[in-house]
C-alpha positions in Angstrom: -20.3 -58.1 68.6 -18.2 -57.0 65.5 -16.6 -53.5 65.9 -16.6 -51.2 62.9 -13.4 -49.1 62.2 -14.0 -46.0 60.4 -10.9 -45.0 58.5 -10.6 -41.2 57.4 -9.4 -40.1 54.0 -6.0 -38.9 55.1 -5.3 -42.0 57.3 -6.0 -44.2 53.9 -3.6 -42.2 52.0 -0.9 -42.6 54.6 -1.6 -46.5 54.7 -1.6 -46.9 51.1 1.9 -45.0 50.8 3.0 -47.3 53.6 1.9 -50.3 51.7 3.3 -49.1 48.2 6.6 -48.4 50.0 6.8 -51.8 51.8 5.8 -53.7 48.4 8.8 -51.9 46.6 11.4 -52.7 49.2 10.2 -56.2 49.3 11.0 -56.4 45.7 14.6 -55.2 46.3 14.8 -53.5 43.1 16.4 -49.8 42.6 14.2 -46.6 42.0 16.7 -45.6 39.0 18.6 -42.7 38.7 17.2 -39.0 38.8 16.4 -37.4 35.6 17.8 -34.4 34.1 16.5 -31.1 35.2 14.1 -29.5 32.5 14.6 -26.1 31.3 13.6 -23.2 33.5 10.1 -21.8 32.6 10.0 -18.5 30.8 8.6 -15.7 32.8 6.6 -13.5 30.6 3.7 -11.7 29.7 1.4 -12.4 26.5 1.8 -10.0 23.9 -2.1 -9.8 23.9 -2.3 -8.6 27.3 1.0 -6.0 27.3 0.3 -2.7 28.3 3.8 -1.6 27.5 6.2 -2.8 24.9 9.7 -2.1 23.5 11.2 -3.8 20.5 15.1 -4.3 20.2 17.0 -5.5 17.3 20.0 -7.5 18.5 21.5 -9.2 15.6 21.4 -9.2 11.7 22.9 -11.2 8.9 23.0 -11.0 5.0 23.7 -14.2 3.3 23.5 -14.2 -0.7 21.1 -11.2 -0.4 18.9 -12.9 2.2 18.5 -10.8 5.2 17.6 -12.2 8.7 17.2 -10.1 11.8 16.9 -11.1 15.7 14.9 -9.0 18.0 13.3 -9.1 21.6 10.3 -7.8 22.9 9.9 -6.6 26.6 7.3 -4.5 28.5 8.2 -1.5 30.5 9.5 -3.5 33.3 11.8 -5.5 31.2 9.7 -8.7 31.2 9.9 -10.7 28.2 6.8 -10.5 25.9 5.6 -13.7 24.5 3.4 -15.0 21.9 3.9 -12.5 19.0 3.1 -14.2 15.7 3.4 -13.2 11.9 -0.3 -12.6 12.0 0.0 -9.7 14.4 0.4 -6.2 12.7 4.2 -6.3 12.4 6.2 -5.0 9.6 9.7 -4.7 8.4 11.6 -2.4 6.2 15.0 -2.3 4.9 17.3 0.5 3.3 20.9 1.2 2.4 22.9 4.3 3.2 24.5 5.0 -0.1 26.9 7.6 -1.1 25.5 9.8 -3.8 27.0 12.2 -6.2 25.6 14.4 -9.1 26.9 15.8 -12.2 26.5 19.6 -12.3 28.0 21.0 -15.5 31.1 19.4 -16.0 31.6 19.1 -12.1 30.9 15.6 -9.9 29.2 17.1 -7.0 29.3 15.1 -3.6 25.8 14.9 -2.1 27.0 12.8 0.8 25.0 9.9 2.2 21.4 9.3 1.4 19.1 6.3 2.5 17.7 4.6 -0.2 14.8 1.9 0.5 15.0 -1.6 -1.1 11.4 -2.2 -1.1 9.5 0.2 -3.7 6.5 0.5 -5.8 5.5 2.6 -8.8 2.3 4.2 -8.0 -0.1 6.0 -10.5 -2.3 9.0 -9.3 -5.8 8.2 -7.8 -7.7 10.6 -9.8 -10.7 10.0 -7.8 -9.0 11.1 -4.6 -8.2 14.6 -6.2 -10.8 17.4 -5.4 -12.1 19.1 -8.2 -10.3 22.3 -8.6 -7.3 21.6 -6.5 -4.4 23.9 -7.1 -0.7 24.0 -6.8 -0.7 20.1 -7.5 1.0 18.2 -10.4 -0.4 14.7 -10.5 2.3 12.1 -11.6 3.5 8.6 -11.4 5.9 8.3 -8.2 7.9 5.8 -6.8 7.2 5.2 -2.9 9.3 3.1 -0.3 7.3 0.3 1.2 7.6 -2.1 3.9 6.8 -5.7 4.1 4.1 -7.8 6.2 5.2 -10.7 8.2 1.8 -12.1 7.7 2.7 -12.4 3.9 5.2 -15.2 4.6 4.3 -18.6 6.1 8.0 -19.5 7.0 9.7 -16.1 7.4 8.8 -15.7 11.2 10.2 -17.5 14.1 9.1 -17.5 17.8 12.1 -18.7 19.7 9.6 -19.1 22.6 11.8 -17.1 25.0 10.7 -13.1 24.0 13.0 -13.2 21.1 12.0 -13.8 17.7 13.6 -13.9 14.1 12.5 -12.7 10.9 13.7 -13.4 7.3 13.0 -10.9 4.7 11.0 -11.8 1.6 12.7 -9.5 -0.3 16.3 -10.5 -1.7 18.3 -7.2 -1.7 20.9 -8.5 -4.1 18.2 -8.6 -6.9 16.6 -5.5 -6.9 15.9 -4.3 -10.5 12.2 -3.3 -10.4 10.7 -0.7 -10.1 14.2 0.8 -9.4 17.4 -0.8 -9.5 19.2 -0.8 -5.9 22.7 -2.2 -6.0 23.4 -3.8 -2.7 27.0 -3.1 -1.4 28.3 -5.1 1.8 30.4 -2.1 2.7 27.6 0.4 2.9 25.5 0.6 6.1 22.3 -1.1 5.9 19.2 -0.1 8.3 16.4 -2.8 9.2 13.2 -1.2 10.6 10.5 -3.0 12.6 6.9 -1.4 13.3 4.7 -3.3 15.6 1.3 -2.1 16.0 -1.1 -3.2 18.7 -4.4 -1.9 19.6 -3.3 0.3 22.2 0.5 0.4 21.9 3.1 0.7 19.2 6.5 -0.4 19.1 9.1 0.7 16.6 13.0 -0.5 16.3 15.6 0.0 13.9 19.2 -1.7 13.5 22.0 -0.1 11.4 25.3 -2.5 10.4 27.7 -3.1 8.0 27.3 -6.7 6.5 31.2 -7.0 5.3 32.4 -6.5 9.0 29.2 -6.9 11.2 29.9 -3.7 13.0 27.2 -1.5 14.3 29.2 1.4 15.3 32.1 3.4 13.6 30.1 3.1 10.3 28.8 5.5 7.9 25.6 7.3 9.2 23.0 10.1 8.5 21.9 10.8 12.0 21.3 14.5 11.9 18.3 15.5 14.0 16.6 14.0 17.1 13.1 13.4 17.7 13.6 15.1 20.9 13.8 18.5 19.1 10.4 17.7 17.5 9.1 17.1 20.9 9.9 20.7 21.8 6.6 21.5 20.0 4.9 18.5 19.4 3.6 16.0 22.2 5.1 12.5 21.5 1.6 11.2 21.3 0.6 13.4 18.5 3.6 12.3 16.3 2.1 8.7 15.9 1.8 8.8 12.3 0.5 6.6 9.6 -2.4 5.5 11.5 -0.4 5.5 14.7 2.3 2.9 13.5 5.3 5.0 12.9 7.0 6.8 15.9 10.5 6.7 15.3 12.6 9.2 13.2 15.1 6.8 12.2 12.1 4.6 10.5 10.7 7.9 8.9 14.0 8.7 7.3 14.7 5.4 5.8 11.3 5.4 4.1 11.0 8.9 3.0 13.9 8.8 0.6 14.9 11.0 -2.3 13.1 8.7 -4.9 9.8 9.0 -2.9 6.9 11.1 -4.0 3.1 11.7 -3.6 1.3 10.5 -7.0 -1.6 12.7 -6.3 0.1 16.0 -5.9 3.5 15.2 -7.6 5.4 16.6 -4.6 8.5 15.0 -3.1 8.0 13.3 0.0 12.0 12.8 0.9 12.2 13.4 4.5 14.4 16.5 4.6 12.3 18.0 1.7 9.1 17.1 3.3 9.7 18.6 6.9 11.0 21.8 5.6 8.1 22.4 3.3 5.5 21.6 5.9 6.9 23.9 8.3 7.5 26.7 5.9 3.6 26.6 5.9 1.8 29.8 5.2 4.9 31.5 4.4 6.2 29.4 1.5 5.9 31.4 -1.7 7.5 31.2 -5.3 8.1 34.0 -7.8 7.5 34.9 -11.4 9.5 37.6 -13.0 7.1 40.1 -11.7 5.0 38.6 -8.9 5.2 36.5 -5.7 2.5 33.8 -5.2 1.7 31.2 -2.7 3.2 28.0 -3.2 1.7 25.6 -0.5 3.1 22.1 -0.1 0.4 19.7 -0.3 0.2 15.8 -0.2 -3.0 13.7 -0.7 -3.2 10.6 1.7 -4.2 7.0 1.1 -7.7 8.0 2.2 -8.2 10.9 -0.3 -7.8 13.6 2.3 -5.9 16.8 1.1 -3.1 17.8 3.7 -2.5 21.3 2.8 0.4 22.6 4.8 -0.2 26.0 3.4 -2.5 26.3 6.7 0.6 25.6 8.8 1.6 28.7 11.1 5.1 27.7 11.8 5.7 29.0 15.3 9.4 29.3 15.4 10.4 32.7 14.6 12.7 33.8 13.3 12.3 31.1 11.0 16.1 31.2 9.9 17.1 30.0 13.3 18.0 26.3 12.2 18.7 25.3 15.8 15.2 25.1 16.7 15.4 21.6 14.9 19.1 21.2 14.1 20.5 21.0 17.7 24.3 20.7 18.2 26.8 20.2 20.9 26.3 18.1 24.0 24.0 14.8 23.4 23.5 16.0 19.8 23.0 13.6 17.1 26.0 11.9 15.6 25.8 13.9 12.3 24.3 17.0 13.7 26.4 19.3 11.6 25.6 18.0 8.4 23.1 20.4 7.9 25.9 23.2 7.3 27.9 21.1 4.9 26.3 22.5 1.8 25.9 18.9 0.5 22.2 19.1 -0.8 19.9 21.6 -2.3 16.9 19.6 -1.2 16.1 21.7 2.0 16.7 25.1 0.1 14.0 24.2 -2.4 11.7 22.9 0.1 11.6 26.2 1.9 12.2 28.7 -0.7 10.9 26.8 -3.7 12.8 26.6 -7.1 12.0 30.3 -7.8 13.1 31.8 -4.4 13.0 35.7 -5.9 12.4 37.1 -9.1 16.1 36.8 -9.6 15.9 33.3 -9.4 13.3 32.5 -12.2 14.3 30.2 -14.8 18.1 29.8 -13.2 19.4 26.6 -12.0 18.2 25.0 -8.9 21.5 23.9 -8.1 21.5 26.5 -5.0 25.1 25.4 -4.0 26.6 26.2 -7.0 26.3 29.9 -6.0 25.3 29.8 -2.3 28.3 28.4 -0.8 31.2 30.0 1.4 33.5 31.9 -0.8 31.0 31.8 -3.4 29.2 34.3 -5.7 26.4 34.4 -2.9 26.0 33.6 0.8 26.1 30.2 1.7 22.7 28.9 3.9 25.1 29.2 6.9 26.0 32.8 6.2 22.5 34.2 4.9 20.7 32.6 8.1 23.7 33.8 10.3 23.1 37.3 9.1 19.4 37.3 10.2 20.4 35.5 13.5 23.2 38.1 14.3 20.7 40.8 15.6 18.6 38.2 17.6 21.5 36.6 19.2 23.2 40.1 19.9 20.0 41.5 21.4 19.8 38.5 23.7 23.0 39.9 25.6 21.5 43.7 25.8 20.0 44.9 28.9 17.6 47.6 29.9 18.8 49.4 32.8 16.4 51.4 35.0 17.6 54.1 37.4 15.9 57.3 39.2 12.7 55.6 39.8 10.5 58.0 41.5 7.0 59.5 42.0 6.7 63.1 40.7 5.4 66.0 42.8 2.1 65.4 40.5 1.9 61.9 41.7 3.1 60.4 38.4 5.4 57.5 38.2 8.8 58.5 36.5 12.0 56.6 35.5 15.0 56.9 33.4 16.3 54.2 31.1 19.2 53.2 28.9 20.4 50.3 27.1 23.6 48.4 27.2 25.4 45.8 25.3 27.3 42.6 26.4 30.2 44.5 27.9 27.6 46.8 29.8 28.6 49.5 27.4 25.7 52.0 26.8 24.2 51.8 23.4 24.1 55.0 21.3 20.6 56.3 21.0 20.8 56.4 17.1 20.7 52.7 17.2 17.4 52.3 19.6 14.0 52.8 18.1 12.3 55.6 20.0 8.9 54.2 18.6 9.2 51.1 20.8 8.1 51.2 24.4 8.5 50.7 28.2 5.7 49.1 30.1 5.0 49.7 33.6 2.8 48.0 36.2 2.1 47.3 39.8 0.9 44.1 41.5 2.7 42.1 39.3 3.0 39.6 42.0 -0.9 39.2 41.7 -2.9 40.0 38.6 -1.5 43.4 37.6 -3.6 46.6 37.6 -7.4 46.4 37.0 -7.9 47.4 33.3 -10.4 50.2 34.4 -7.7 51.6 36.5 -4.9 51.7 34.3 -5.3 50.3 30.9 -2.3 48.8 29.2 -2.4 51.4 26.5 -1.7 54.1 29.2 0.8 52.0 31.0 3.2 51.7 28.0 5.2 54.7 27.0 7.1 55.4 23.8 10.7 56.6 24.3 9.9 59.2 22.0 7.2 60.4 24.4 10.1 60.9 27.0 13.0 63.3 27.3 16.2 62.2 25.4 19.1 63.0 27.8 22.8 63.6 26.5 24.2 60.3 28.0 22.2 58.2 25.6 19.2 57.6 28.1 15.5 58.6 28.3 13.5 60.0 31.2 10.0 58.8 31.1 6.8 60.1 33.0 3.5 58.1 33.2 1.2 61.1 32.8 -1.8 59.3 31.9 -1.7 56.9 34.9 -3.0 57.7 38.3 -1.2 55.3 40.9 -3.3 53.6 43.5 -3.5 55.7 47.0 -1.8 52.4 48.7 1.2 52.1 46.0 3.6 52.4 48.9 5.0 48.8 49.5 3.4 47.2 46.2 5.5 45.2 43.9 6.1 47.0 40.6 7.3 46.0 37.2 9.3 47.9 34.4 9.3 45.8 31.3 11.1 46.8 28.1 9.6 46.1 24.7 12.3 48.4 23.1 14.0 47.3 19.8 17.4 47.8 18.4 18.1 48.6 14.7 20.5 46.4 12.6 21.2 46.5 8.8 20.1 43.4 6.9 23.1 42.0 5.1 22.9 40.5 1.7 24.8 40.5 -1.5 28.5 41.6 -0.9 28.3 40.2 2.4 28.1 43.6 4.4 28.8 43.0 8.0 25.5 42.9 10.0 25.7 45.4 13.0 23.9 48.0 15.0 22.6 50.6 12.3 21.1 54.0 12.7 17.4 53.6 13.2 17.1 56.5 10.8 18.4 54.5 7.9 16.5 52.8 5.3 15.3 48.9 5.4 16.7 48.2 8.9 15.9 45.3 11.1 14.3 45.8 14.4 14.6 43.3 17.1 13.6 43.7 20.8 16.1 43.9 23.4 15.7 40.7 25.6 16.0 42.0 28.9 14.1 40.5 32.1 11.5 42.5 33.6 12.6 44.6 36.5 10.7 44.0 39.9 10.9 46.2 42.8 9.0 47.3 46.0 7.9 51.1 45.9 8.4 53.6 48.7 7.1 56.8 48.7 9.2 58.3 46.1 12.0 55.8 45.3 12.7 52.1 45.2 12.5 50.3 48.5 15.7 48.5 48.3 15.1 46.9 51.7 12.4 44.7 50.4 12.3 42.2 48.4 9.8 42.1 45.3 7.0 39.5 45.6 6.7 37.0 42.8 3.9 35.8 41.1 2.2 32.2 41.4 3.4 29.7 39.2 0.9 29.6 36.3 3.1 28.8 32.9 6.8 27.7 32.3 7.8 30.5 29.7 10.5 28.2 28.8 8.4 25.9 27.1 6.6 28.8 25.2 10.0 30.1 23.8 11.1 26.4 23.1 8.3 26.1 20.4 8.1 30.1 19.6 11.8 31.0 19.9 12.2 34.7 20.0 9.3 35.9 18.4 5.9 35.1 19.9 3.6 37.7 18.4 4.6 41.4 19.3 6.8 43.0 22.0 8.9 40.0 21.7 11.1 40.4 24.7 10.6 37.0 26.4 6.9 36.1 27.3 5.4 38.7 29.5 1.9 38.7 27.6 -0.2 39.0 31.1 1.3 42.4 31.9 -1.1 43.8 29.1 -3.5 41.1 28.4 -5.0 40.8 31.8 -8.2 39.0 32.8 -10.3 42.0 32.9 -8.9 43.7 29.5 -11.6 45.0 27.2 -13.3 42.9 24.4 -12.3 42.2 21.1 -15.0 42.2 18.1 -15.0 38.9 16.1 -18.2 37.9 14.3 -17.1 34.4 14.1 -17.4 34.1 17.8 -20.9 33.3 19.7 -22.1 36.8 20.6 -19.6 38.7 18.0 -17.0 39.5 20.8 -14.4 37.6 22.8 -12.1 38.2 25.7 -8.3 39.3 24.8 -7.0 38.0 28.3 -3.8 36.3 28.0 -5.1 32.9 29.1 -7.9 33.2 26.6 -5.8 34.0 23.7 -3.1 31.2 24.3 -6.0 28.6 24.9 -7.9 29.6 21.6 -4.8 30.0 19.5 -5.4 27.8 16.3 -2.0 26.6 16.3 -2.2 25.3 20.0 -4.8 22.8 19.1 -4.3 21.2 15.8 -6.6 18.5 16.0 -9.5 20.7 14.8 -7.9 23.9 13.7 -5.2 25.2 11.4 -3.8 22.2 9.3 -6.1 19.6 11.5 -2.8 17.4 11.8 -3.4 16.5 15.5 0.2 17.4 16.0 -0.3 19.9 18.6 -2.8 19.1 21.5 -3.7 21.8 23.9 -5.6 19.3 25.9 -2.0 18.4 27.4 -1.9 21.2 30.2 1.6 20.2 31.1 2.7 21.5 27.5 2.7 25.0 28.9 1.8 25.0 32.4 4.1 24.5 35.6 3.4 21.4 37.5 1.2 23.6 39.9 0.1 25.9 37.3 -3.2 24.7 37.1 -3.9 24.5 40.9 -7.3 26.2 41.4 -8.3 28.6 44.4 -4.9 30.5 44.5 -6.4 34.0 43.3 -9.8 34.7 45.0 -10.0 38.3 44.1 -9.2 37.8 40.3 -12.2 38.8 38.0 -12.5 38.0 34.4 -14.3 40.1 31.5 -16.1 37.9 29.1 -18.9 38.5 26.4 -22.2 37.2 26.7 -22.3 34.5 24.0 -25.8 35.8 22.8 -25.4 39.7 23.0 -21.7 40.5 23.2 -22.1 42.5 26.4 -19.9 42.5 29.2 -20.3 40.0 31.8 -17.6 39.6 34.6 -16.8 36.1 35.7 -15.1 34.7 38.9 -11.4 33.5 39.2 -11.5 29.6 38.6 -14.6 29.9 36.5 -13.0 32.2 34.1 -9.9 30.1 33.9 -11.9 27.1 32.6 -14.1 29.4 30.2 -10.8 30.6 28.7 -11.0 27.3 26.8 -14.5 25.9 27.1 -16.9 29.1 26.9 -17.6 28.1 23.3 -19.1 24.8 24.4 -20.9 25.8 27.6 -24.1 24.4 28.5 -27.0 25.1 31.0 -26.0 22.3 32.9 -22.5 23.5 33.2 -23.6 26.8 34.6 -25.7 25.1 37.1 -22.8 23.3 38.1 -20.5 26.1 38.5 -23.1 28.3 40.2 -24.1 25.6 42.6 -20.4 25.4 43.6 -20.1 29.1 44.2 -18.9 30.4 40.8 -20.3 33.5 39.1 -21.0 33.5 35.3 -23.3 36.6 35.2 -21.7 39.3 37.1 -22.6 42.9 36.5 -19.3 44.2 37.8 -16.0 43.3 39.3 -17.4 44.3 42.6 -20.6 42.4 42.1 -18.4 39.2 41.4 -16.4 39.7 44.5 -19.5 40.2 46.7 -21.0 36.9 45.7 -18.2 34.6 44.5 -17.7 31.4 47.0 -15.8 29.2 44.5 -15.1 25.6 45.9 -13.7 24.5 42.5 -10.5 23.1 44.0 -12.2 20.7 46.3 -12.8 18.2 43.3 -11.0 19.7 40.6 -7.4 19.0 41.6 -4.5 19.3 39.1 -4.4 15.3 38.9 -8.2 15.4 38.1 -7.9 18.3 35.6 -5.4 16.4 33.6 -6.8 12.9 33.8 -10.3 14.7 32.4 -8.3 16.0 29.7 -7.2 12.7 28.9 -3.5 12.8 30.5 
C-alpha cells in the first residue's frame, strides 16, 4: 500500500531553499560582490500633518540680481518637515536696508538706515470700499510693498527631499525701475522674508546678509524693538495679522516701509508711523490756530472694512514712557537706542500730527530741526524725560505710618509722613493734601463688607487730618466703626497720596518737586506698597505676621500693560481694597436691567480694552478669554472663598441680588449672557443667583463648582 506524505508549507520553504542552494553550489559560480549601501531614509513628517512648524533660512546668494535662498522646515521636536511644494501657501519678500539722507533747507540731514522693499505696486483707491461720509481721510494713489507667491513660478521652487528647500526669486533686484526705482547695492544689508500659512499653523522667517561678503553678523542693521515687548499687552495669537500669515516683527518692518501707504485713506503705513499712530488712539489730535481737533488714524483694509484707530484706548500711561515698547539694556534689540537718535520725524508726526499745537500750525514738519539737544526746543528724549521724571522719582518714595492706635472712642488712627529715595521726609508743601489714605481690615480675605464700612468712609484726605510741624499728618477714621473682633485681624493702610511737580517746557526748566499751591502742577501718586499688619487692642501687634490674601491676579502683568496709571489712585494695582465684591451698583442704561456691578473683577472683565475681539477697535489684539494674561497659575482656582458674597443687579429690574462666591466670579464675565439653563446648572450644584441678602446667600450656598471646574478645564473651556 502506498504511503501518503504531507509536506507542510514551512517544510516546503526549507526544502526549496536547500535545493536552490544545492543547485547554485553545483554550478560553481560566484554570487558576486556586495552592492553599495543605499542612502539612509529620511525621518520626517509630512507638511500636511505637521502640528508645529519652524522655518529657518540657512543661506542666500545674489548673482546678477537673481536671489536664491535655502531654508529648512522642522516641527517642534526638530524633525524634518517634508513634502512642501510651490502650491502650498508660501510667499517670499525681499528688502534692502538703505542709508537715507534728506535735504532740509541747505543742510543734508542723516535719516539713518531704512528698509525699502524691492517688490512694490502702485494702487489706486477703491472708492467702492470707502463708506459715505467717512472723515479724516484723503484717498490717493499709494505705493505698497508686496511679496511674491511661489505658486506663480513653475521652476523657482526646489524640494531637496530632506526637509530643506530652495527658492529663486522671480524678481531680479538689479533691474527695479517700476513702480519705484530701487538701486541694488551689494554692500547694503538685504533681508529675505518667508511666510508659510497652513490651515492651523503659520511659520515666518527672515535672513539678513551682506551679498558682497556673505556676512550675516556685524553688518548694518535696524533692529529697534522686540516683539516680546508687544506681548506685554498682546497675546501672541492675537498678533497673527494679514489673515494670520504674518507673525514676525522683522517681516512687518521690511514690508511696511516709508514708501508704503493706504490708498483709501491716504495714510502712511510705514511701520514706525503706523505703530505710533495706532497706539496714540483716541488721544491723537491736531490743531488749528484756535482749536484742537480729533485726528484719528484710519486704514481701510483689502476687504473694505474701516479700521478706525481713534477707538484705541492706549493703556500705557504716561504715554511719554517710551520704554513701554523701546526696551533697552540686557537682551535688548541690537539697535534699541536708535529711538533716541533724532534720525527721523516720522514717529513725532505719527503721535503729535503735523500740527502738534496751535504754535506749530503752518510750520515745517522737520521736527528735529528745532527739537534736538542743544536746539531751540527740547528733544523728544528731553520732553518725554521731563514727564517721566515725576513718575520715576515717585517710585522711590514711601508712605511711612506710625502711632497706629484705636482711640478712646473706638476709632482707628495713624500718623503718616512721606520720604524720598534717601529716606528724607518730604516737605508738606510738596504733598497734595487733597489726596487720600485708605484703611481696611480683613485684607487677607475680601476686605470689610461694604455695608459695614464703605470705601468712601475708609478713605480720608490728608486735609481732613491734623498737619503736624514735622511734615506729617495725624488721621482719625471717625466715620468708620471697627468690628468688635478687630483684635488679631490683618489690617491694610494704602496710600493714594500724590506729590506735586512742575511740568518743564520751553527754556528747559528743571523738573522737580514744586509747591502744590503753584499753578499748573503735575500731581503723581507716590508708589509705596500697602502696609499690612496685625492689630492689637490699641497698637500694632509686632509679634504676629500679617496674613496674605490668596493668589488671584499677578499685578506685575497689570502694570506691564498699564504702567503707572491704571485709572485712578495709581499707586500700583490695589483696586480690590475699594472695589469689593459687595460694593454698590452703578447705573448704566446700556446694561441689561440698567445697573451693573462695580466690583474689581466685574470692572476688569468688562473693560472694553480687555476684549478687543468685540469691543473698542475690534481688532482682536487683546483677548480676555486667556485667563493667564492677568491671573496667577492658581488664581482661577474655585472653592477658596466660601464666605464671599457678590452684589449684582437683576438683569430685568436692576434691583440688588446677592450671589454666591464662585457663581459671582463667573458672572463677572458672563452675567450678560446667562440663560435659564445656566441658572439651573448653577443652582443644581449649590450656587445662589437670587439671594435676598448676604446672610441669605451664606445660609443657602453649597457650591460644588470646583469639583468639575478645575483651572485646567476653565482654561480649556476658554480656548486656551
